[in-house]
N, C-alpha and C positions, 0 to 999 in steps of 0.2 A: 618736462622730461618725458620722453615717450615710454610706453609700456615695455617692460623687459620680461621675457619669459623666464620661468624658473630653470636654472641650469640643471643638467643631468649629471655631469662629472663632479665628483666630490674629492677633496683632499684625502689621501690615504691615512693621514694623521691630522686630527682636528685641533691639535695643540699649538696655539700661537701666543701663549703667555710669555711676557718678558721676564718671568722668573717666579718660581722654578719653571724652566723651559722644557720643551719637548725632549724626550729621551732620544738617544742616538738611533738611527735606523737599525732595525733588527734586534733591538733590545728585548730581553726576556728575563724574568725573575730567576729562571733556572741558571742563568749565567753566574749568579751571585752565590751559588752553593759552595764555592771555594773560599768564601770569606772566613776570617778567623773569629767565628762567633763563639760566645761562651768562654772566651779567653781574656785574661788580663791584657790590657793594651801595653803593659810593661813586659809581657812574656816575649820570649825570643821570636816566635813566629809572627806575632802581631806587630811587634816593633819593627821587624824586618819589612813588613808591608808598608808601614808608615815611612820608613827610611826610603823604600823604593819610590813611594809617591813623591818624596822630596827630590831625590836624585833624578828621576825621570822628568820632573818638571824643569829642572835646570837644563837638562839636555834638549828637550823638545822646544823650550823657549829660547835656547841658545843664550843663556844669561852670561854676563861678563864674569871673568875670573874673580873669585873672592866674594861673589854675592851669595848670601845665605837665604834659605827657604825654610819656612816653618808652617805647620798646620796649627791654626789657632781657633779658639771658640768664637761663637756669635757671628759667623759669616763674614762678609766683607766689612760690615759695619764695625764688628769687633776688631778686625785687623786695623782699620783706620784709627779708631778711637784709642786703642792701646798705644799707638805711636803718638797721637796728639797729646794724650795725657802724660806720656813719658818723655817727650822730646821738646815740647813747646815751652818757651820762656827764656831760652838762651839767646835769642836774637829777635829782631822785629819779625812780624808775620804778615804775609800777603795771602789772602784767600780769594780765589776766583771761582765764581759759580754762575751757572746759567740754566739750571734745572733743579728739581726738587731735592735730590739727594746731595748735590753740591751745596745747596742752601743749608742743609743739615750741618755741614762742617762750618759754615759761617756761624750758625747758632752755637755750636760747641765752642768755637774760638772766642766769640764775643760775649755770650751770655752765661755759659757754663764755666769755661776756664778763665774768662775775663783777662785774656792775654793783653799785656801792655804793648803799645805801639803796633797795633793790629789794623791793617787797612783791608777793606773788603771791596771787591769789584764784582758786581752782580749785573748780569744781562737778562733781557727778557727771553721767554721761551722762543726757541728757533734761532737765537743769535748767540754770538760769543762776546765775552767782555774784551776790553782792550788790554792785551797781554803786555803791551809796551810799557804799561805802568808798573810792571814788576820791578821792585827795587833789587839792586845787585847784592845788597847785604842782608836781605830778608829771607827767612824761611818761606817756602811756597807750598800751598795746599790747593789742589785742583782735581777735578774729575776728567779723565781722558775722554770718555764717551758718555753723553747724557741720554739715558734710556727714556726719560720722560719728555725730552725735547727733540730728540732725533739729530743732535748736533755733536760732532766730535772735534777734537783738537787736530789740526792738520799736521803739526810738527812740534818739535821742542826747541826750535832755533831761538826762541825768545828767552830761554833759560840760560843765563850766563854762568859759567863755571865759578864756583866759590866753595872751597873746602870748609869754610866756617859756617855754612848753612846746610839745611836739609830740604830736599824737595819731596813732598809727600803726594803721591798720585793714586787716587782711587781709580783703578783700571778694570773694574769687575766686568763690564760688558764690552771691553775692548781686547783684553788678552785672548789670544788664539784667533782673533778676527781682524785685527788691524796692526799696522806696523808701528811698533813702539820702540823708541831709542832708549833702552833700559839704562845705558851708560850715563844718560842725563838725569836719571831719577835715583833717589836714595831710598825711598819707600814705595813699593808697588804692592797693591792689594787686589784680590779678586776672590770670587766664590765659585765653587764647583757647579752651582745651579744655573750658570749663565751659558756661555758658548758651548760648553761640553755637556750640558744637560744633566749635570750631577744633582745630588740631593742637597737639601738645605742644612743650615746650622754650622757648617765649617767654613772658616776663612783661610786663605792662603796669604802669607806674609813674606815678602821678599825685601831684604835689606842689603844695601851697598856697604862697603867698608866704611864709608863716611857716616852712614847712619849708625853703625856700631860705635864709631868714635864718639858720636854725640851721646849715645846711651852710657858709655863708660866715663865720659868727662863731665856730664851734667846731671845734677840731682834736682828734680823739680821740687818746689816748695809746696807741694800738695800731696795728700795721701793717695797711694795707688792701690786699687783693689788687687787681690792676688792674680786675677785673670789678666791684669795689665803688666805684671812684673816680668821683665826680660833680663834682669841682671841679678847677680848674687855677689855681695861683697864688692860692689863697684865694677865687676867684670860681667861680660855677656854670659848668660846661661847657655852655653854651647849645646847642652843636651836638648834644648828646645828645637834646635836646628838639625838634630840628628834623629828625630822621631820620638823624643820623650815629651809628649804634649803636656800643656799646663793642666788640662782637665781631661776627662774620659771622652775619647772620640767614638763615633759609631764605626765599628769595623765593617759593617755592611756598606756604609757610605764610602769608606776608604776603598773597598773592593770595587765598588761601582766607578769610582774615580780612576782607578788603575785600568779598568776595562775600557773606560772612555778614552784614556790615553792610548790604549791599544788601537782603538778605532781611529783616533786622530792620526796615528802613525801610518795606518793602513791606507789612508786617503791622501797621504803626502804631507803630514805634519801641519805646521802653522800655515804654510802656503796653500795646502789643499783645503783647510778649513776656511781661510779667508776667501778663496775662490768661490766657495759655495755661498757665502754671505754676499759677496759682490754680485753673483748671478741673481740672487733673489732681489736685491736692491734694484738691479737693472730692469727686472720684470715689472716692479712697481713703478719705477720711473717712466717706463714706456707707457704703462697704463695711465698714469697721471697726465701724460702729454695729451691724451684724447678725452680725459674726463672733465665734465662740467660740474662734478659734484665735490671732488676733493683735490687739494693741492698739498705740497710739502710744507710742513710746519717750518722746516729749515729750507729756505729758498736758495741758499748758496750751495750748489752741488759739490763744491770743493771741500766742504766741511760737513757734509751730510752723513749721518751714521749708516753703516751697512748692517747693523744688528737691530737696534731698536728704531725701526722706521716709523716716524710719526707723521700723520697726515692731519690737515685741518679742513673743515667744511668750507667750500668756496661757492656753492650754489647760491645765487642772490636771494632766492626765496627763503633760504635758511639763515643766511647771514643777516637778513633784515630782522630776525627775531632777537630777543634779548638773550643773554648768556645762559640763563637757566633753561629757556625754551630750546636753545640749540643743543644743550647737553641732554635734555630729555629726548630730543629727536634722535640723536646718535645712540643713546641707550636703547631706544626702541628698535632702531635698525639692527644693532648688535644682537639684541634679544631674538629677532627673527632668525638670524643666521644660527645662533646657538640652539634655538628650538628645533631646527632642522638637523642638528648634530653635525654640522659642517665645520664649524670653527668655534673655539672658546677663548674668552679672555683677551679680546683684541680691541676693547674700548680704550680710548685715550686715558692718560693718567688723570686722576681726579682734580689736580690743581692746574693742569694744562688747559689750553683752549679746547673747546669741543672738537673732537676728531677721533681718529683711530691710531692705535699703536700695534703694528704688526711685527712680531719678532721674526727676524731673519737670520738668527745665528745658525751656525753650521749644522746643527742637528735637525733643522727644518729642511725638508726637501724643496729645492726651488720649484719643482713641478707642482708641489702642493700650494705654493704661493700663487702660481699661475691659475690653479683651479679655484682658489679662494676668491679672486678678484671679480669674476662674473657673478658670484653670489652677493658680493657687496653691491654691485650694480643693481641686481634684482631687488635686494632689501632696501636700497635707497629709493628706487622708483616706487616700490610698494608703500613705503612709509610716507613718501612725499604725497602720494595720491590720497592718503588718509588725513592730510591736514585740512 
């Protein structure tokens, strides 16, 4: 590889982490002075903000009639697991996974919950499992977008309607960035810290009427922690879906979420957010076309993520190395860029093949993605010359 001069242009924001992600453009702490701080979250003003977060989510996502939304603890993970613990066991279960977090749901179903008649379908990084193996009578658990593999589900055509089962979808890095047919899903979860650049610790839980039916008609034979309980006396706890959270939320984070929704609406809602992610992905795809150093971990463009864009090393001098040496090379490359203060946290996920993970959610300026790529070229060439 030829010598590459150090670039002069730098991204205006160096934050490319896949979560928590970059704050929205123009963010400042002063914006949060309107937060309901020092108030009980049960107080009228604070609960009104929580209710606003719920109702505005329904509107911006254009959720189907009758779908309920709640703010729950423990981020996206908490939202997924409270439903797995509460709903699984009434029907056979199919779990589909192709990246690290999806594999967590496999572990939960098989090793922790020990669900009977559970089938797992796991694909390698960069690929999707065979969705045609989904059983028509089985509950389904899957991740819409894999942030550690750069692969997303193209559609939900493989999910056959069946009112006697529930479809649980971890959509945390897909909501607000990809087209999701909510009407085919019964449980949809996400966290504020992904596409909208919100803060950590809070999960968003969306339930279809069918999911509510499962909660009210099925009592699992396992103990449920307080944080997982969504029913009282066999009926759905409606207060949870009206702003009465199970535990104490951060009203500072709630305020930030509301302001992020303001920003989302100002740029065209979900379509505007998706367009920004698509633009960033296209910039990287064009760069990869001419790169001899990196290729897409997901080779199929039709299922390639537009948020967690994952790249693998393709340069023959590096691929000839063993896995540990490849990982060390990429770590050194990323360290050079971070030392320059140009970009942070864009190394590939620790369990994935050696490579990069560049977050392209809507809060990242596409122009910053374009400015980052020459720095990667420079760091690659410099690191290669040191071998």
